[in-house]
N, C-alpha and C positions, 0 to 999 in steps of 0.2 A: 480216760476222758479228761482227766484233771491235768495230766502230764507229769504227775509226781508219781515216784517209787511207792508201791504198797508193798508192805511186808505184814501178812496174815499169820499169826502164831498158830492159831488153831480154827480152821474153817467151821467147824461145828459149834464153837463157842462164840464166833463173831456175830454181832448183831447189826454192823455197819453195812455189809453188802449181803445181796441174796445168793445163797449158795444152795438153794433148792435143786439146781441142775446136777450140780455136784453130788450132793447127797443122793439123788435118784441114780446117778450112774454108779455110785459106789454100792447102794443097795442092790442094783441089777447084776453087777459083775463081782461082788464080794471084796472089791477093793476098798481101801481106806484113805481117803485125801485129808491130810491134816494141815500142813503148813503151805504156804504160797509166797512167792516173791514176784512181784509183776512190775516191770521195768518198760516204760514206754520207749520206742525206739522213734527218735527225731531227726530230721533233717538239718542241714546248717541254719536254717531260718527258725526252726524250733517247731515246725509243723510235725505232727504225729504221723509217721508212716506205718506202724504197727506196734506190737507189744511182744516183748519176751517175758514168757510166763513159765517159772519154774515151781515145781510142786514136790513136797515131801523131802525135805531135808533130812537126812537120815545119819545116825551115829551107829557105825557098824560095831562098835565096842560095846554099847549098851544095847544095840538091836532095837532101837526106837526111832520113830519120827521126831524130828526136834525142830524148833524154829530156826529160821535162817538168821544167822548172827550178823552184827553189823559189819564185820571184816568181809564176809562172804558177800553181803549186799554191797558194799564198796566195790569189791573185786568185779561182781556182775555188772554194776553200772559202768565201771570202766570197759568191759567186754562189751557192753551194749553200744558203746560209741562205734566199735568196730563191726558189730553187727548192722547198726545203722548205716555205715559207709558201705558195707557189703549190699545192703538192700537197695541204698541210693544207686549203686553201680547197676544192679540188675535192672532196677526201673529204667534208668537210663538206656541200657543196652536194648530192652524191650521196645522202647520208645523209638530208637534208631533203626532197629529191625523193621518196624511197622512202616517208618518213613522210607527206608530202602524198598521195601515191597511196593509201596504206592509209586515211588520213582520207576521200578521196574514194569509196573503195569503202564505208566504214562510213557515210558520209552518204548514199550512194546506197541501201544497205540500209535505213536508217532512213526515207528518203523513200518508197521502195516499200512498207514496213510500214504507213507512214501512209495511203499512197494506197489499198492494198488495206483498211484499216481503214474508211476514208472509204466505200469501195463497200459492203463488207459490213455496215456499220451503217445503211444506207438502208433505208427501209421496202419499197421496190420490190425489192431484193434478197432481202430477208426473205420477200416474198410469192413470189419466183420459187422459192426454196428449198423453200418449202411445198408449190407446184405440183409441183416435180421428185418431192419426197417423196410426194407423192399418186399421181404417175403411176407412180413405182416399186412403190407399194404395189399399184395397180391390176393392173399387169404381172405381179406376183407371185401375185395371186389367181387 
């Protein structure tokens, strides 16, 4: 919400953010969530499109969860610009697909109107209408 990267060293020791859902998840699943790195995904104008959230940086040598270090944070912030560009591309693609679908519906409606006009403007159709009108008049007499 702030548009800033947030690096949480230990979710269980953090008093700044509410991690009650995370703690409940951990309790229900037996998982342990410790560290978080949360990076906003912004468009070219700085509007936030989404969030890249990483959890549990792990040191395989020590076999423990560790905080996300500044180098990894910088790397992931750089990566987030690629993720933002990909997300923007996806959003634009979906918007274009919706526009194309709307145009197809519009084109189909125009084609249908043209086909109906082609049929109703024929002499044969007009003769059928006159016959039907005559039959209705005869039935009502």
